[in-house]
C-alpha positions in Angstrom: 180.6 59.5 90.5 177.8 59.8 87.9 174.7 57.9 89.0 171.4 57.2 87.2 168.3 56.5 89.3 165.4 54.8 87.5 161.8 55.5 88.6 159.4 58.4 89.4 157.7 57.7 92.7 158.2 58.7 96.3 160.7 55.8 96.8 162.8 57.2 93.9 162.7 60.7 95.3 163.9 59.4 98.6 166.7 57.4 96.9 167.8 60.5 94.9 167.8 62.7 98.1 169.9 60.2 100.0 172.3 59.4 97.2 172.8 63.1 96.6 174.5 63.3 100.1 177.2 60.8 99.1 180.6 62.5 99.1 181.5 60.6 95.9 178.7 62.0 93.8 179.1 64.7 91.1 176.3 64.1 88.6 172.9 62.4 88.9 170.1 61.7 86.5 166.6 60.4 87.3 164.5 58.7 84.6 161.8 59.8 84.4 161.8 61.5 87.9 159.2 63.9 89.2 158.9 67.5 90.3 160.8 66.7 93.5 163.8 64.9 92.1 164.5 67.7 89.7 164.7 70.2 92.6 167.3 68.2 94.5 170.8 69.6 94.7 174.1 67.7 94.9 176.1 69.3 97.7 179.5 68.2 96.4 179.2 69.6 93.0 176.4 72.2 93.4 174.6 70.8 90.5 170.9 69.9 90.5 169.6 66.5 89.6 168.5 66.2 85.9 165.3 64.4 85.0 165.5 62.4 81.9 162.2 61.8 79.9 162.6 58.0 79.7 160.0 55.7 81.3 161.1 53.2 83.9 159.9 50.3 81.6 161.5 51.6 78.5 164.5 49.3 78.7 165.7 50.1 75.2 165.7 53.8 75.9 167.4 53.4 79.3 170.1 51.1 77.9 170.7 53.6 75.1 171.1 56.4 77.7 173.4 54.3 79.7 175.6 53.5 76.8 175.7 57.2 75.8 176.3 58.7 79.2 178.1 55.8 80.9 177.0 56.3 84.5 179.3 54.7 87.1 176.2 53.2 88.8 172.5 52.8 87.9 170.0 52.3 90.8 166.7 50.6 90.0 163.8 51.7 92.1 160.5 50.0 90.8 159.7 46.3 90.4 158.7 46.2 86.8 162.1 47.0 85.2 163.6 44.4 87.5 161.1 41.8 86.4 161.7 42.7 82.7 165.4 42.0 83.1 167.0 45.5 83.1 169.8 44.3 85.4 170.7 41.5 83.0 170.7 43.9 80.0 172.8 46.6 81.7 175.3 44.0 82.9 175.6 42.4 79.4 176.5 45.9 78.1 179.2 46.3 80.7 177.2 48.8 82.8 177.3 48.7 86.6 173.8 48.4 88.0 172.2 47.8 91.5 169.2 45.5 91.9 168.2 41.8 91.6 168.6 40.2 88.2 165.6 38.8 86.4 165.8 35.3 88.0 166.1 36.8 91.5 163.3 39.3 90.8 160.9 36.3 90.5 160.4 36.6 94.2 158.2 39.6 93.5 157.2 39.1 89.9 155.5 35.8 90.6 153.6 35.3 93.8 153.3 31.6 93.0 157.1 31.2 92.5 157.7 32.8 95.9 155.1 30.7 97.7 156.5 27.5 96.2 160.0 28.5 97.1 159.0 29.1 100.7 157.3 25.7 100.9 160.3 23.9 99.4 162.6 25.5 102.0 160.5 25.4 105.1 159.9 29.1 105.4 156.9 29.8 107.6 154.0 31.2 105.5 150.3 30.8 105.0 148.6 27.7 103.6 148.1 28.4 99.9 147.4 27.0 96.4 147.6 28.4 92.9 145.0 28.3 90.1 144.4 29.3 86.5 140.7 28.1 86.6 137.9 29.7 88.6 136.0 26.7 89.9 138.8 24.8 91.6 140.0 28.2 93.0 136.5 28.8 94.5 136.5 25.3 95.9 139.8 25.9 97.7 138.5 29.2 99.0 135.5 27.4 100.5 137.9 25.0 102.3 139.2 28.2 104.0 135.6 29.3 104.8 136.2 32.3 102.5 138.7 33.8 104.9 141.5 34.2 102.4 143.7 36.5 100.4 143.4 36.3 96.6 146.5 37.6 94.8 147.2 38.1 91.1 150.4 36.1 90.4 152.1 38.9 88.5 152.9 42.6 89.2 149.9 44.9 89.6 151.3 48.1 91.1 150.8 46.9 94.6 147.0 46.6 94.1 146.6 43.0 92.9 145.6 41.7 96.4 142.0 41.3 97.6 141.3 40.4 101.2 138.2 38.2 101.7 136.2 37.3 104.9 133.5 35.0 103.5 132.8 32.7 100.5 130.9 35.3 98.7 133.7 37.8 98.9 136.2 35.1 97.8 134.0 34.1 94.8 133.8 37.8 93.7 137.6 38.3 94.1 138.4 35.2 92.1 136.0 36.2 89.4 137.4 39.8 89.3 141.0 38.8 89.0 140.9 35.5 87.1 137.9 36.0 84.8 137.4 39.7 84.4 141.2 40.4 84.4 140.8 43.4 86.8 144.6 43.5 86.9 145.3 42.5 83.3 147.6 39.6 82.5 149.1 39.8 86.0 145.9 37.9 87.0 146.1 35.0 84.4 147.1 32.9 87.4 146.2 33.5 91.0 147.5 32.5 94.5 145.0 32.0 97.3 146.4 32.1 100.8 144.7 31.6 104.1 144.0 34.9 105.9 146.6 35.3 108.6 145.7 37.2 111.8 148.2 39.4 113.7 150.3 42.5 113.2 151.8 43.2 109.8 155.5 44.3 109.8 157.9 45.2 106.9 161.4 43.8 107.0 164.1 44.9 104.6 167.6 43.5 104.0 170.5 44.5 101.8 171.8 41.3 100.1 175.0 40.6 98.2 174.6 37.0 97.1 176.4 35.7 100.2 175.2 37.6 103.2 172.7 40.3 104.2 172.3 43.3 106.5 168.9 43.5 108.2 167.2 46.9 108.6 165.3 48.0 111.7 161.6 47.3 111.6 158.9 49.4 110.0 155.2 49.2 109.3 153.2 50.2 106.3 149.5 51.0 106.1 148.0 49.5 103.0 144.3 50.2 103.3 143.1 53.6 101.8 141.0 54.7 104.8 141.3 55.2 108.5 140.8 52.1 110.6 142.3 49.9 107.9 139.2 50.2 105.8 138.8 50.7 102.1 140.8 49.1 99.2 144.4 48.0 99.3 146.8 50.7 98.0 150.5 50.9 97.3 150.8 52.3 100.9 149.3 55.3 102.7 151.9 55.8 105.3 154.7 54.2 107.4 156.8 54.6 110.5 160.0 53.0 111.9 160.8 51.4 114.3 157.7 49.4 115.3 156.9 47.9 118.8 155.4 44.8 117.3 158.6 42.7 116.8 160.7 42.2 119.9 164.5 41.5 119.7 163.8 37.9 120.3 161.2 37.7 117.5 163.6 39.5 115.1 166.2 36.9 115.9 163.6 34.2 115.2 162.8 35.9 111.9 166.4 35.7 110.9 166.6 32.0 111.9 163.3 30.8 110.4 163.0 33.2 107.4 166.2 34.8 106.2 168.6 32.0 106.9 166.6 29.3 105.0 165.8 31.9 102.3 169.5 32.5 101.7 170.3 28.8 101.8 167.5 28.1 99.3 168.9 30.7 96.9 172.3 29.0 97.0 170.8 25.6 96.4 168.7 26.9 93.4 171.4 29.0 91.9 169.8 32.4 92.6 172.4 35.1 92.9 170.4 37.7 94.8 172.0 41.2 95.0 169.9 44.2 96.0 167.0 44.6 98.5 164.9 41.8 99.8 161.7 43.0 101.4 159.6 40.3 103.2 156.2 41.4 104.4 155.5 39.6 107.7 152.5 38.8 109.8 153.3 38.4 113.4 150.9 35.6 114.4 150.3 33.7 117.6 152.5 31.0 116.1 155.4 33.5 115.3 156.4 35.5 112.2 155.0 34.2 108.9 155.9 35.6 105.4 153.0 37.1 103.5 155.1 37.8 100.4 158.6 38.7 99.2 159.4 41.9 97.3 162.5 42.5 95.3 162.9 46.2 95.9 162.5 48.9 98.5 159.0 49.4 99.9 157.2 52.6 99.3 156.6 54.4 101.7 159.0 52.4 103.8 162.0 53.8 101.8 161.1 57.3 102.9 161.2 56.4 106.6 164.2 54.2 106.4 166.4 56.7 104.5 165.5 59.5 106.9 167.1 57.2 109.6 170.0 55.8 107.7 173.3 57.5 108.6 175.7 55.4 106.4 176.5 56.5 102.8 173.9 54.7 100.7 176.2 54.5 97.7 178.8 52.7 99.8 176.3 50.1 100.8 175.0 49.6 97.2 178.5 49.2 95.9 179.2 46.5 98.6 175.9 44.8 97.7 177.0 44.5 94.0 180.6 43.4 94.9 179.6 40.8 97.4 181.3 42.4 100.4 178.5 43.7 102.6 180.3 42.2 105.6 182.9 44.9 105.3 180.3 47.7 105.6 178.5 48.6 108.8 175.0 50.3 108.6 174.4 53.0 111.1 170.8 54.1 112.0 169.5 57.1 113.9 167.9 56.4 117.2 165.1 58.8 116.2 161.7 57.6 115.0 160.7 58.3 111.4 157.2 58.7 110.0 155.7 59.2 106.5 152.1 60.5 105.8 151.0 59.9 102.2 148.8 62.5 100.6 146.8 60.9 97.8 144.5 62.1 95.0 140.7 61.8 95.5 139.5 58.5 94.1 142.8 56.6 94.6 143.3 53.6 94.4 140.6 53.8 91.8 140.4 56.4 89.0 141.5 59.9 90.0 142.0 63.3 88.3 145.5 64.6 87.4 146.9 68.1 86.9 145.6 69.6 90.2 147.8 72.5 91.3 149.5 71.8 94.7 150.3 74.5 97.3 152.1 74.6 100.6 154.9 72.1 99.9 157.7 74.7 100.5 156.0 75.8 103.7 155.8 72.2 105.0 159.5 71.6 104.0 160.6 74.5 106.1 159.3 73.0 109.4 161.9 71.5 111.7 162.6 67.8 111.0 160.4 67.7 107.8 161.2 66.4 104.4 158.5 66.2 101.7 159.1 63.5 99.1 157.3 63.8 95.8 155.6 60.8 94.3 152.9 61.6 91.7 153.9 65.1 90.8 155.2 67.0 87.8 156.2 70.6 86.9 153.8 72.6 84.7 154.7 76.2 83.9 156.6 76.6 87.1 153.8 75.1 89.2 153.8 71.7 90.9 150.7 69.7 89.9 149.5 66.2 90.7 150.2 63.4 88.2 149.5 60.2 90.2 147.4 58.5 92.9 149.9 58.9 95.7 151.1 62.4 95.3 153.4 63.4 98.3 155.0 61.7 101.3 155.4 64.0 104.3 158.2 62.6 106.5 159.4 63.6 109.9 162.1 62.6 112.4 161.4 62.9 116.1 162.8 61.7 119.4 159.7 59.6 119.8 157.1 58.2 117.5 154.5 60.6 119.0 156.6 63.6 118.3 157.5 62.5 114.8 153.8 61.9 114.0 152.8 65.3 115.5 155.4 67.0 113.3 154.4 65.1 110.2 150.7 65.8 110.6 151.3 69.6 111.3 153.3 69.7 108.0 150.7 67.7 106.1 148.0 70.3 107.0 150.0 73.0 105.2 149.7 71.2 101.9 146.6 71.3 99.7 145.2 70.5 96.3 141.7 69.7 95.1 140.6 66.3 96.2 143.6 65.6 98.5 143.2 63.1 101.3 145.3 61.2 103.8 144.9 58.8 106.6 144.8 60.4 110.1 145.7 57.3 112.0 149.2 56.4 110.8 151.1 54.8 113.7 148.0 54.8 116.0 148.2 51.1 116.8 151.8 51.4 117.7 151.1 54.3 120.1 148.3 52.3 121.6 150.5 49.3 122.1 153.2 51.4 123.8 150.8 53.2 126.2 
């Protein structure tokens, strides 16, 4: 097979790495890719993955490439191309592509659409309301005593969410998103949700329009700094599985969340094929959905794909063809962790072009795989090119051992301004002790 992967982050490097292991693969491109994707080798053919200088949101360029090179399968990593309708355009051109179509991608591209869908179909979620004017938004936030989450309706690179604890914070968040347009046009409308209290857990499920395969649990760490302090980021680390969702609670999540979601899609004519990623809060009243995403999480992808033993291409093909029930997903019993190394200043402004050392040394440690996110090659040297730069992953027979391996590897990597959280998985270890 010839496969094109779209995207340039840590999620996409993990997808490239896993897809490269498929016995059916001969050639792979990644558009635009990064310094890690272009170093991956395809065992079956001996070829290396080829980066293609086409941006993930350049739908015209990607479609032209698809028509010229005719990949047997295109895999979409990021949310923006899905929201822009890349699946619809490729399918209209007769090209096979994996990911939700534009209508289905609304679950992520519009927080308001997603919230109203949950309310229509009785899916447990936070009390919420949507606004395009500041004053009524502030009045609703005051009804919640300012303890709320203010979200830009559209896509904002995982950063369009501001958590508030009092009316003053809420007023400032509403002003920043709705009036100052801190996240651009993504904030032309906002969703305000009550602030839920509990443990946050990431669920993922492969969907084929008729059925779904639920993944094991994982947990992301969104805040930039230790102790869940600092601004929200795209994700500073993850691990799988988590101790915060019991088998009974997972069954309840299926019954209360995934089953009515699937039935709601059928009623509303939404043909959902791809990944559904609900972010959950495990509250005293049970699991509640914070939001839906229409693609793999990042860095959850990195920990999941280290544990997945089934051929990923086989699963994606079944997802497209509507026959997931014929494929079983096998998972390693080992724990998997990912530590994200970020650029100084992230998630605000940060420098680029910083030379990176120690990646090869880290990669050579037992159980370690370093996934590139914001990197590029410059005169044979790997340099930083984004906010989240690398994701150091490890497998271990326990969460403690996986974290120990990952942090030992992380300490071998350096670049000017690099930082990472030192408490990934700490709450899980505390809960298990």
